[in-house]
HTML snippet that shows the backbone in 3Dmol.js (N, CA, C, O; Angstrom):
<script src="https://3Dmol.org/build/3Dmol-min.js"></script>
<div id="view" style="width:600px;height:400px;position:relative"></div>
<script>
const pdb = `
ATOM      1  N   MET A   1     112.466 -33.298 110.799  1.00  0.00           N
ATOM      2  CA  MET A   1     112.438 -34.319 109.764  1.00  0.00           C
ATOM      3  C   MET A   1     111.224 -34.132 108.857  1.00  0.00           C
ATOM      4  O   MET A   1     111.347 -34.215 107.635  1.00  0.00           O
ATOM      5  N   ILE A   2     110.061 -33.884 109.441  1.00  0.00           N
ATOM      6  CA  ILE A   2     108.846 -33.693 108.651  1.00  0.00           C
ATOM      7  C   ILE A   2     108.962 -32.425 107.811  1.00  0.00           C
ATOM      8  O   ILE A   2     108.517 -32.392 106.664  1.00  0.00           O
ATOM      9  N   ARG A   3     109.562 -31.378 108.385  1.00  0.00           N
ATOM     10  CA  ARG A   3     109.745 -30.127 107.645  1.00  0.00           C
ATOM     11  C   ARG A   3     110.642 -30.371 106.427  1.00  0.00           C
ATOM     12  O   ARG A   3     110.364 -29.874 105.336  1.00  0.00           O
ATOM     13  N   HIS A   4     111.711 -31.134 106.620  1.00  0.00           N
ATOM     14  CA  HIS A   4     112.632 -31.455 105.523  1.00  0.00           C
ATOM     15  C   HIS A   4     111.891 -32.217 104.424  1.00  0.00           C
ATOM     16  O   HIS A   4     112.073 -31.921 103.243  1.00  0.00           O
ATOM     17  N   ALA A   5     111.064 -33.188 104.792  1.00  0.00           N
ATOM     18  CA  ALA A   5     110.294 -33.969 103.825  1.00  0.00           C
ATOM     19  C   ALA A   5     109.310 -33.063 103.091  1.00  0.00           C
ATOM     20  O   ALA A   5     109.090 -33.229 101.891  1.00  0.00           O
ATOM     21  N   GLY A   6     108.728 -32.122 103.791  1.00  0.00           N
ATOM     22  CA  GLY A   6     107.796 -31.183 103.169  1.00  0.00           C
ATOM     23  C   GLY A   6     108.473 -30.319 102.122  1.00  0.00           C
ATOM     24  O   GLY A   6     107.926 -30.105 101.040  1.00  0.00           O
ATOM     25  N   TYR A   7     109.666 -29.819 102.440  1.00  0.00           N
ATOM     26  CA  TYR A   7     110.412 -29.016 101.479  1.00  0.00           C
ATOM     27  C   TYR A   7     110.790 -29.844 100.257  1.00  0.00           C
ATOM     28  O   TYR A   7     110.714 -29.364  99.126  1.00  0.00           O
ATOM     29  N   LEU A   8     111.193 -31.079 100.486  1.00  0.00           N
ATOM     30  CA  LEU A   8     111.558 -31.960  99.384  1.00  0.00           C
ATOM     31  C   LEU A   8     110.352 -32.242  98.490  1.00  0.00           C
ATOM     32  O   LEU A   8     110.476 -32.246  97.265  1.00  0.00           O
ATOM     33  N   LEU A   9     109.206 -32.474  99.087  1.00  0.00           N
ATOM     34  CA  LEU A   9     107.984 -32.707  98.324  1.00  0.00           C
ATOM     35  C   LEU A   9     107.604 -31.458  97.522  1.00  0.00           C
ATOM     36  O   LEU A   9     107.233 -31.560  96.353  1.00  0.00           O
ATOM     37  N   LEU A  10     107.694 -30.302  98.139  1.00  0.00           N
ATOM     38  CA  LEU A  10     107.397 -29.048  97.443  1.00  0.00           C
ATOM     39  C   LEU A  10     108.329 -28.862  96.251  1.00  0.00           C
ATOM     40  O   LEU A  10     107.886 -28.480  95.168  1.00  0.00           O
ATOM     41  N   PHE A  11     109.607 -29.130  96.446  1.00  0.00           N
ATOM     42  CA  PHE A  11     110.587 -29.017  95.362  1.00  0.00           C
ATOM     43  C   PHE A  11     110.231 -29.962  94.215  1.00  0.00           C
ATOM     44  O   PHE A  11     110.285 -29.571  93.049  1.00  0.00           O
ATOM     45  N   ALA A  12     109.869 -31.198  94.540  1.00  0.00           N
ATOM     46  CA  ALA A  12     109.527 -32.191  93.518  1.00  0.00           C
ATOM     47  C   ALA A  12     108.297 -31.751  92.728  1.00  0.00           C
ATOM     48  O   ALA A  12     108.252 -31.924  91.510  1.00  0.00           O
ATOM     49  N   VAL A  13     107.312 -31.194  93.398  1.00  0.00           N
ATOM     50  CA  VAL A  13     106.098 -30.732  92.724  1.00  0.00           C
ATOM     51  C   VAL A  13     106.429 -29.568  91.794  1.00  0.00           C
ATOM     52  O   VAL A  13     105.949 -29.528  90.661  1.00  0.00           O
ATOM     53  N   VAL A  14     107.233 -28.631  92.254  1.00  0.00           N
ATOM     54  CA  VAL A  14     107.612 -27.482  91.426  1.00  0.00           C
ATOM     55  C   VAL A  14     108.378 -27.960  90.193  1.00  0.00           C
ATOM     56  O   VAL A  14     108.122 -27.489  89.085  1.00  0.00           O
ATOM     57  N   VAL A  15     109.309 -28.886  90.377  1.00  0.00           N
ATOM     58  CA  VAL A  15     110.073 -29.412  89.239  1.00  0.00           C
ATOM     59  C   VAL A  15     109.139 -30.108  88.256  1.00  0.00           C
ATOM     60  O   VAL A  15     109.258 -29.920  87.045  1.00  0.00           O
ATOM     61  N   ALA A  16     108.208 -30.912  88.772  1.00  0.00           N
ATOM     62  CA  ALA A  16     107.276 -31.636  87.903  1.00  0.00           C
ATOM     63  C   ALA A  16     106.408 -30.677  87.095  1.00  0.00           C
ATOM     64  O   ALA A  16     106.088 -30.954  85.939  1.00  0.00           O
ATOM     65  N   LEU A  17     106.032 -29.570  87.685  1.00  0.00           N
ATOM     66  CA  LEU A  17     105.169 -28.610  86.991  1.00  0.00           C
ATOM     67  C   LEU A  17     105.935 -27.764  85.983  1.00  0.00           C
ATOM     68  O   LEU A  17     105.385 -27.378  84.951  1.00  0.00           O
ATOM     69  N   LEU A  18     107.184 -27.477  86.271  1.00  0.00           N
ATOM     70  CA  LEU A  18     107.964 -26.593  85.412  1.00  0.00           C
ATOM     71  C   LEU A  18     108.761 -27.316  84.340  1.00  0.00           C
ATOM     72  O   LEU A  18     109.075 -26.718  83.311  1.00  0.00           O
ATOM     73  N   ALA A  19     109.098 -28.574  84.547  1.00  0.00           N
ATOM     74  CA  ALA A  19     109.938 -29.311  83.601  1.00  0.00           C
ATOM     75  C   ALA A  19     109.071 -30.024  82.567  1.00  0.00           C
ATOM     76  O   ALA A  19     108.254 -30.869  82.934  1.00  0.00           O
ATOM     77  N   PRO A  20     109.229 -29.707  81.299  1.00  0.00           N
ATOM     78  CA  PRO A  20     108.458 -30.420  80.270  1.00  0.00           C
ATOM     79  C   PRO A  20     108.907 -31.878  80.166  1.00  0.00           C
ATOM     80  O   PRO A  20     109.984 -32.237  80.641  1.00  0.00           O
ATOM     81  N   ALA A  21     108.086 -32.703  79.551  1.00  0.00           N
ATOM     82  CA  ALA A  21     108.372 -34.141  79.453  1.00  0.00           C
ATOM     83  C   ALA A  21     109.704 -34.426  78.757  1.00  0.00           C
ATOM     84  O   ALA A  21     110.353 -35.423  79.072  1.00  0.00           O
ATOM     85  N   ALA A  22     110.120 -33.585  77.830  1.00  0.00           N
ATOM     86  CA  ALA A  22     111.378 -33.806  77.112  1.00  0.00           C
ATOM     87  C   ALA A  22     112.585 -33.264  77.871  1.00  0.00           C
ATOM     88  O   ALA A  22     113.715 -33.371  77.393  1.00  0.00           O
ATOM     89  N   SER A  23     112.364 -32.698  79.022  1.00  0.00           N
ATOM     90  CA  SER A  23     113.435 -32.118  79.824  1.00  0.00           C
ATOM     91  C   SER A  23     114.368 -33.197  80.353  1.00  0.00           C
ATOM     92  O   SER A  23     113.939 -34.330  80.573  1.00  0.00           O
ATOM     93  N   PRO A  24     115.649 -32.859  80.561  1.00  0.00           N
ATOM     94  CA  PRO A  24     116.562 -33.844  81.160  1.00  0.00           C
ATOM     95  C   PRO A  24     116.272 -34.082  82.645  1.00  0.00           C
ATOM     96  O   PRO A  24     116.819 -35.010  83.240  1.00  0.00           O
ATOM     97  N   ILE A  25     115.421 -33.256  83.240  1.00  0.00           N
ATOM     98  CA  ILE A  25     115.047 -33.442  84.649  1.00  0.00           C
ATOM     99  C   ILE A  25     113.736 -34.221  84.684  1.00  0.00           C
ATOM    100  O   ILE A  25     112.738 -33.787  84.108  1.00  0.00           O
ATOM    101  N   GLN A  26     113.736 -35.360  85.352  1.00  0.00           N
ATOM    102  CA  GLN A  26     112.558 -36.221  85.407  1.00  0.00           C
ATOM    103  C   GLN A  26     112.317 -36.687  86.836  1.00  0.00           C
ATOM    104  O   GLN A  26     113.228 -36.671  87.663  1.00  0.00           O
ATOM    105  N   LEU A  27     111.095 -37.099  87.121  1.00  0.00           N
ATOM    106  CA  LEU A  27     110.746 -37.688  88.406  1.00  0.00           C
ATOM    107  C   LEU A  27     110.607 -39.191  88.231  1.00  0.00           C
ATOM    108  O   LEU A  27     110.157 -39.657  87.184  1.00  0.00           O
ATOM    109  N   SER A  28     110.988 -39.948  89.244  1.00  0.00           N
ATOM    110  CA  SER A  28     110.832 -41.394  89.207  1.00  0.00           C
ATOM    111  C   SER A  28     110.558 -41.882  90.616  1.00  0.00           C
ATOM    112  O   SER A  28     110.494 -41.087  91.554  1.00  0.00           O
ATOM    113  N   HIS A  29     110.395 -43.200  90.767  1.00  0.00           N
ATOM    114  CA  HIS A  29     110.153 -43.771  92.093  1.00  0.00           C
ATOM    115  C   HIS A  29     110.804 -45.149  92.190  1.00  0.00           C
ATOM    116  O   HIS A  29     111.073 -45.799  91.179  1.00  0.00           O
ATOM    117  N   VAL A  30     111.047 -45.574  93.408  1.00  0.00           N
ATOM    118  CA  VAL A  30     111.712 -46.851  93.680  1.00  0.00           C
ATOM    119  C   VAL A  30     110.673 -47.958  93.704  1.00  0.00           C
ATOM    120  O   VAL A  30     109.625 -47.818  94.336  1.00  0.00           O
ATOM    121  N   THR A  31     110.961 -49.068  93.012  1.00  0.00           N
ATOM    122  CA  THR A  31     109.998 -50.169  92.943  1.00  0.00           C
ATOM    123  C   THR A  31     110.429 -51.398  93.743  1.00  0.00           C
ATOM    124  O   THR A  31     109.681 -52.372  93.818  1.00  0.00           O
ATOM    125  N   SER A  32     111.627 -51.369  94.344  1.00  0.00           N
ATOM    126  CA  SER A  32     112.078 -52.514  95.144  1.00  0.00           C
ATOM    127  C   SER A  32     112.803 -52.007  96.384  1.00  0.00           C
ATOM    128  O   SER A  32     113.006 -50.803  96.545  1.00  0.00           O
ATOM    129  N   ASP A  33     113.188 -52.926  97.252  1.00  0.00           N
ATOM    130  CA  ASP A  33     113.880 -52.544  98.491  1.00  0.00           C
ATOM    131  C   ASP A  33     115.405 -52.579  98.360  1.00  0.00           C
ATOM    132  O   ASP A  33     116.105 -52.521  99.371  1.00  0.00           O
ATOM    133  N   SER A  34     115.927 -52.673  97.148  1.00  0.00           N
ATOM    134  CA  SER A  34     117.373 -52.830  96.953  1.00  0.00           C
ATOM    135  C   SER A  34     118.188 -51.599  97.343  1.00  0.00           C
ATOM    136  O   SER A  34     119.400 -51.714  97.527  1.00  0.00           O
ATOM    137  N   MET A  35     117.574 -50.440  97.474  1.00  0.00           N
ATOM    138  CA  MET A  35     118.308 -49.223  97.828  1.00  0.00           C
ATOM    139  C   MET A  35     118.130 -48.837  99.298  1.00  0.00           C
ATOM    140  O   MET A  35     118.645 -47.807  99.732  1.00  0.00           O
ATOM    141  N   GLU A  36     117.406 -49.653 100.065  1.00  0.00           N
ATOM    142  CA  GLU A  36     117.188 -49.337 101.482  1.00  0.00           C
ATOM    143  C   GLU A  36     118.485 -49.502 102.264  1.00  0.00           C
ATOM    144  O   GLU A  36     119.277 -50.381 101.926  1.00  0.00           O
ATOM    145  N   PRO A  37     118.737 -48.704 103.285  1.00  0.00           N
ATOM    146  CA  PRO A  37     117.828 -47.768 103.922  1.00  0.00           C
ATOM    147  C   PRO A  37     117.884 -46.356 103.334  1.00  0.00           C
ATOM    148  O   PRO A  37     117.133 -45.483 103.769  1.00  0.00           O
ATOM    149  N   THR A  38     118.766 -46.115 102.345  1.00  0.00           N
ATOM    150  CA  THR A  38     118.891 -44.769 101.792  1.00  0.00           C
ATOM    151  C   THR A  38     117.626 -44.319 101.076  1.00  0.00           C
ATOM    152  O   THR A  38     117.135 -43.213 101.303  1.00  0.00           O
ATOM    153  N   ILE A  39     117.101 -45.182 100.210  1.00  0.00           N
ATOM    154  CA  ILE A  39     115.872 -44.895  99.477  1.00  0.00           C
ATOM    155  C   ILE A  39     114.957 -46.101  99.658  1.00  0.00           C
ATOM    156  O   ILE A  39     115.349 -47.225  99.345  1.00  0.00           O
ATOM    157  N   GLY A  40     113.754 -45.882 100.153  1.00  0.00           N
ATOM    158  CA  GLY A  40     112.822 -46.968 100.424  1.00  0.00           C
ATOM    159  C   GLY A  40     111.882 -47.243  99.259  1.00  0.00           C
ATOM    160  O   GLY A  40     111.708 -46.398  98.381  1.00  0.00           O
ATOM    161  N   THR A  41     111.283 -48.416  99.255  1.00  0.00           N
ATOM    162  CA  THR A  41     110.295 -48.786  98.248  1.00  0.00           C
ATOM    163  C   THR A  41     109.171 -47.753  98.225  1.00  0.00           C
ATOM    164  O   THR A  41     108.608 -47.412  99.266  1.00  0.00           O
ATOM    165  N   GLY A  42     108.852 -47.262  97.039  1.00  0.00           N
ATOM    166  CA  GLY A  42     107.803 -46.257  96.885  1.00  0.00           C
ATOM    167  C   GLY A  42     108.291 -44.829  96.995  1.00  0.00           C
ATOM    168  O   GLY A  42     107.546 -43.908  96.659  1.00  0.00           O
ATOM    169  N   ASP A  43     109.518 -44.607  97.455  1.00  0.00           N
ATOM    170  CA  ASP A  43     110.051 -43.242  97.540  1.00  0.00           C
ATOM    171  C   ASP A  43     110.242 -42.664  96.141  1.00  0.00           C
ATOM    172  O   ASP A  43     110.594 -43.381  95.205  1.00  0.00           O
ATOM    173  N   GLY A  44     110.012 -41.389  96.014  1.00  0.00           N
ATOM    174  CA  GLY A  44     110.241 -40.703  94.755  1.00  0.00           C
ATOM    175  C   GLY A  44     111.592 -40.017  94.758  1.00  0.00           C
ATOM    176  O   GLY A  44     112.163 -39.754  95.817  1.00  0.00           O
ATOM    177  N   TYR A  45     112.102 -39.728  93.571  1.00  0.00           N
ATOM    178  CA  TYR A  45     113.357 -38.987  93.461  1.00  0.00           C
ATOM    179  C   TYR A  45     113.384 -38.222  92.151  1.00  0.00           C
ATOM    180  O   TYR A  45     112.628 -38.524  91.228  1.00  0.00           O
ATOM    181  N   VAL A  46     114.257 -37.232  92.074  1.00  0.00           N
ATOM    182  CA  VAL A  46     114.396 -36.381  90.896  1.00  0.00           C
ATOM    183  C   VAL A  46     115.651 -36.813  90.152  1.00  0.00           C
ATOM    184  O   VAL A  46     116.728 -36.903  90.741  1.00  0.00           O
ATOM    185  N   LEU A  47     115.509 -37.080  88.856  1.00  0.00           N
ATOM    186  CA  LEU A  47     116.647 -37.429  88.001  1.00  0.00           C
ATOM    187  C   LEU A  47     117.172 -36.162  87.340  1.00  0.00           C
ATOM    188  O   LEU A  47     116.407 -35.394  86.758  1.00  0.00           O
ATOM    189  N   VAL A  48     118.468 -35.950  87.431  1.00  0.00           N
ATOM    190  CA  VAL A  48     119.108 -34.814  86.773  1.00  0.00           C
ATOM    191  C   VAL A  48     120.288 -35.345  85.965  1.00  0.00           C
ATOM    192  O   VAL A  48     120.838 -36.392  86.306  1.00  0.00           O
ATOM    193  N   PRO A  49     120.689 -34.645  84.901  1.00  0.00           N
ATOM    194  CA  PRO A  49     121.829 -35.115  84.104  1.00  0.00           C
ATOM    195  C   PRO A  49     123.082 -35.239  84.965  1.00  0.00           C
ATOM    196  O   PRO A  49     123.347 -34.398  85.823  1.00  0.00           O
ATOM    197  N   ALA A  50     123.839 -36.290  84.724  1.00  0.00           N
ATOM    198  CA  ALA A  50     125.060 -36.541  85.500  1.00  0.00           C
ATOM    199  C   ALA A  50     126.260 -35.853  84.869  1.00  0.00           C
ATOM    200  O   ALA A  50     126.363 -35.731  83.649  1.00  0.00           O
ATOM    201  N   GLY A  51     127.146 -35.416  85.718  1.00  0.00           N
ATOM    202  CA  GLY A  51     128.448 -34.941  85.280  1.00  0.00           C
ATOM    203  C   GLY A  51     129.408 -36.096  85.482  1.00  0.00           C
ATOM    204  O   GLY A  51     129.153 -37.207  85.017  1.00  0.00           O
ATOM    205  N   ASP A  52     130.500 -35.845  86.166  1.00  0.00           N
ATOM    206  CA  ASP A  52     131.415 -36.920  86.523  1.00  0.00           C
ATOM    207  C   ASP A  52     130.778 -37.736  87.633  1.00  0.00           C
ATOM    208  O   ASP A  52     130.333 -37.182  88.638  1.00  0.00           O
ATOM    209  N   VAL A  53     130.732 -39.039  87.458  1.00  0.00           N
ATOM    210  CA  VAL A  53     130.121 -39.932  88.436  1.00  0.00           C
ATOM    211  C   VAL A  53     131.216 -40.503  89.327  1.00  0.00           C
ATOM    212  O   VAL A  53     132.246 -40.965  88.838  1.00  0.00           O
ATOM    213  N   ILE A  54     130.986 -40.469  90.637  1.00  0.00           N
ATOM    214  CA  ILE A  54     131.966 -40.990  91.587  1.00  0.00           C
ATOM    215  C   ILE A  54     131.317 -42.067  92.448  1.00  0.00           C
ATOM    216  O   ILE A  54     130.099 -42.069  92.627  1.00  0.00           O
ATOM    217  N   PRO A  55     132.131 -42.989  92.987  1.00  0.00           N
ATOM    218  CA  PRO A  55     131.578 -44.033  93.855  1.00  0.00           C
ATOM    219  C   PRO A  55     130.751 -43.446  94.994  1.00  0.00           C
ATOM    220  O   PRO A  55     131.122 -42.443  95.604  1.00  0.00           O
ATOM    221  N   GLY A  56     129.613 -44.101  95.267  1.00  0.00           N
ATOM    222  CA  GLY A  56     128.714 -43.662  96.314  1.00  0.00           C
ATOM    223  C   GLY A  56     127.502 -42.920  95.782  1.00  0.00           C
ATOM    224  O   GLY A  56     126.472 -42.853  96.455  1.00  0.00           O
ATOM    225  N   GLU A  57     127.610 -42.357  94.574  1.00  0.00           N
ATOM    226  CA  GLU A  57     126.474 -41.662  93.986  1.00  0.00           C
ATOM    227  C   GLU A  57     125.456 -42.663  93.450  1.00  0.00           C
ATOM    228  O   GLU A  57     125.784 -43.817  93.176  1.00  0.00           O
ATOM    229  N   ILE A  58     124.228 -42.205  93.307  1.00  0.00           N
ATOM    230  CA  ILE A  58     123.162 -43.041  92.779  1.00  0.00           C
ATOM    231  C   ILE A  58     122.871 -42.582  91.361  1.00  0.00           C
ATOM    232  O   ILE A  58     122.672 -41.392  91.117  1.00  0.00           O
ATOM    233  N   VAL A  59     122.844 -43.531  90.417  1.00  0.00           N
ATOM    234  CA  VAL A  59     122.625 -43.207  89.007  1.00  0.00           C
ATOM    235  C   VAL A  59     121.489 -44.052  88.440  1.00  0.00           C
ATOM    236  O   VAL A  59     121.207 -45.143  88.936  1.00  0.00           O
ATOM    237  N   THR A  60     120.843 -43.540  87.402  1.00  0.00           N
ATOM    238  CA  THR A  60     119.824 -44.279  86.661  1.00  0.00           C
ATOM    239  C   THR A  60     120.298 -44.370  85.218  1.00  0.00           C
ATOM    240  O   THR A  60     120.741 -43.377  84.640  1.00  0.00           O
ATOM    241  N   PHE A  61     120.205 -45.558  84.640  1.00  0.00           N
ATOM    242  CA  PHE A  61     120.657 -45.768  83.266  1.00  0.00           C
ATOM    243  C   PHE A  61     119.758 -46.788  82.584  1.00  0.00           C
ATOM    244  O   PHE A  61     119.054 -47.553  83.243  1.00  0.00           O
ATOM    245  N   TYR A  62     119.791 -46.790  81.248  1.00  0.00           N
ATOM    246  CA  TYR A  62     119.010 -47.751  80.495  1.00  0.00           C
ATOM    247  C   TYR A  62     119.819 -49.041  80.366  1.00  0.00           C
ATOM    248  O   TYR A  62     120.967 -49.018  79.922  1.00  0.00           O
ATOM    249  N   SER A  63     119.216 -50.160  80.755  1.00  0.00           N
ATOM    250  CA  SER A  63     119.856 -51.471  80.669  1.00  0.00           C
ATOM    251  C   SER A  63     119.213 -52.255  79.530  1.00  0.00           C
ATOM    252  O   SER A  63     118.032 -52.593  79.592  1.00  0.00           O
ATOM    253  N   GLU A  64     119.995 -52.543  78.488  1.00  0.00           N
ATOM    254  CA  GLU A  64     119.465 -53.351  77.392  1.00  0.00           C
ATOM    255  C   GLU A  64     119.154 -54.763  77.875  1.00  0.00           C
ATOM    256  O   GLU A  64     118.208 -55.392  77.399  1.00  0.00           O
ATOM    257  N   GLU A  65     119.945 -55.259  78.817  1.00  0.00           N
ATOM    258  CA  GLU A  65     119.729 -56.598  79.364  1.00  0.00           C
ATOM    259  C   GLU A  65     118.365 -56.708  80.046  1.00  0.00           C
ATOM    260  O   GLU A  65     117.667 -57.710  79.889  1.00  0.00           O
ATOM    261  N   ARG A  66     117.991 -55.678  80.799  1.00  0.00           N
ATOM    262  CA  ARG A  66     116.702 -55.673  81.505  1.00  0.00           C
ATOM    263  C   ARG A  66     115.594 -55.000  80.705  1.00  0.00           C
ATOM    264  O   ARG A  66     114.426 -55.027  81.094  1.00  0.00           O
ATOM    265  N   GLU A  67     115.978 -54.394  79.579  1.00  0.00           N
ATOM    266  CA  GLU A  67     115.049 -53.678  78.709  1.00  0.00           C
ATOM    267  C   GLU A  67     114.251 -52.619  79.477  1.00  0.00           C
ATOM    268  O   GLU A  67     113.031 -52.521  79.349  1.00  0.00           O
ATOM    269  N   GLY A  68     114.960 -51.849  80.260  1.00  0.00           N
ATOM    270  CA  GLY A  68     114.331 -50.782  81.026  1.00  0.00           C
ATOM    271  C   GLY A  68     115.365 -50.001  81.809  1.00  0.00           C
ATOM    272  O   GLY A  68     116.557 -50.307  81.767  1.00  0.00           O
ATOM    273  N   TYR A  69     114.900 -48.993  82.523  1.00  0.00           N
ATOM    274  CA  TYR A  69     115.794 -48.167  83.324  1.00  0.00           C
ATOM    275  C   TYR A  69     116.065 -48.830  84.660  1.00  0.00           C
ATOM    276  O   TYR A  69     115.186 -49.456  85.252  1.00  0.00           O
ATOM    277  N   VAL A  70     117.306 -48.683  85.128  1.00  0.00           N
ATOM    278  CA  VAL A  70     117.764 -49.286  86.370  1.00  0.00           C
ATOM    279  C   VAL A  70     118.440 -48.201  87.201  1.00  0.00           C
ATOM    280  O   VAL A  70     119.161 -47.362  86.661  1.00  0.00           O
ATOM    281  N   THR A  71     118.212 -48.214  88.497  1.00  0.00           N
ATOM    282  CA  THR A  71     118.854 -47.273  89.405  1.00  0.00           C
ATOM    283  C   THR A  71     119.748 -48.057  90.357  1.00  0.00           C
ATOM    284  O   THR A  71     119.308 -49.019  90.987  1.00  0.00           O
ATOM    285  N   HIS A  72     121.016 -47.634  90.456  1.00  0.00           N
ATOM    286  CA  HIS A  72     121.985 -48.313  91.330  1.00  0.00           C
ATOM    287  C   HIS A  72     122.921 -47.287  91.956  1.00  0.00           C
ATOM    288  O   HIS A  72     123.089 -46.178  91.448  1.00  0.00           O
ATOM    289  N   ARG A  73     123.520 -47.682  93.063  1.00  0.00           N
ATOM    290  CA  ARG A  73     124.587 -46.892  93.677  1.00  0.00           C
ATOM    291  C   ARG A  73     125.893 -47.297  92.998  1.00  0.00           C
ATOM    292  O   ARG A  73     126.143 -48.486  92.798  1.00  0.00           O
ATOM    293  N   VAL A  74     126.719 -46.326  92.644  1.00  0.00           N
ATOM    294  CA  VAL A  74     127.996 -46.591  91.969  1.00  0.00           C
ATOM    295  C   VAL A  74     128.981 -47.140  92.997  1.00  0.00           C
ATOM    296  O   VAL A  74     129.258 -46.496  94.008  1.00  0.00           O
ATOM    297  N   ALA A  75     129.506 -48.332  92.731  1.00  0.00           N
ATOM    298  CA  ALA A  75     130.497 -48.952  93.613  1.00  0.00           C
ATOM    299  C   ALA A  75     131.911 -48.578  93.178  1.00  0.00           C
ATOM    300  O   ALA A  75     132.815 -48.482  94.008  1.00  0.00           O
ATOM    301  N   GLY A  76     132.098 -48.370  91.882  1.00  0.00           N
ATOM    302  CA  GLY A  76     133.412 -48.017  91.351  1.00  0.00           C
ATOM    303  C   GLY A  76     133.284 -47.734  89.869  1.00  0.00           C
ATOM    304  O   GLY A  76     132.234 -47.976  89.272  1.00  0.00           O
ATOM    305  N   THR A  77     134.348 -47.225  89.275  1.00  0.00           N
ATOM    306  CA  THR A  77     134.341 -46.937  87.846  1.00  0.00           C
ATOM    307  C   THR A  77     135.585 -47.555  87.224  1.00  0.00           C
ATOM    308  O   THR A  77     136.553 -47.878  87.913  1.00  0.00           O
ATOM    309  N   THR A  78     135.534 -47.712  85.896  1.00  0.00           N
ATOM    310  CA  THR A  78     136.679 -48.226  85.137  1.00  0.00           C
ATOM    311  C   THR A  78     137.054 -47.190  84.091  1.00  0.00           C
ATOM    312  O   THR A  78     136.345 -46.199  83.916  1.00  0.00           O
ATOM    313  N   THR A  79     138.147 -47.410  83.403  1.00  0.00           N
ATOM    314  CA  THR A  79     138.540 -46.475  82.359  1.00  0.00           C
ATOM    315  C   THR A  79     137.554 -46.495  81.212  1.00  0.00           C
ATOM    316  O   THR A  79     137.466 -45.528  80.455  1.00  0.00           O
ATOM    317  N   GLY A  80     136.796 -47.602  81.066  1.00  0.00           N
ATOM    318  CA  GLY A  80     135.773 -47.698  80.024  1.00  0.00           C
ATOM    319  C   GLY A  80     134.487 -47.010  80.403  1.00  0.00           C
ATOM    320  O   GLY A  80     133.585 -46.888  79.574  1.00  0.00           O
ATOM    321  N   GLY A  81     134.381 -46.555  81.647  1.00  0.00           N
ATOM    322  CA  GLY A  81     133.208 -45.820  82.077  1.00  0.00           C
ATOM    323  C   GLY A  81     132.124 -46.660  82.707  1.00  0.00           C
ATOM    324  O   GLY A  81     131.068 -46.131  83.056  1.00  0.00           O
ATOM    325  N   SER A  82     132.346 -47.944  82.864  1.00  0.00           N
ATOM    326  CA  SER A  82     131.295 -48.781  83.461  1.00  0.00           C
ATOM    327  C   SER A  82     131.600 -49.125  84.901  1.00  0.00           C
ATOM    328  O   SER A  82     130.818 -49.821  85.548  1.00  0.00           O
TER     329      SER A  82
END
`;
const viewer = $3Dmol.createViewer("view");
viewer.addModel(pdb, "pdb");
viewer.setStyle({}, {cartoon: {color: "spectrum"}});
viewer.zoomTo();
viewer.render();
</script>
């Protein structure tokens, strides 16, 4: 488990160093416990551009209602894409 976490941390550092700020690949972190136990408060993650999104995947999007980026697990999709 520790070895896996080490590899993940190394990957995140390499991505952060190689990806410019305007890149579609970004690093972020969790600020609440709403994604536990999959992702814990304070955990970091790498954002990559999405292709087709399916239920169960975790996505980050800009919410005009919250005036900021929000990360959620996809519960389902509609023909309108929401």
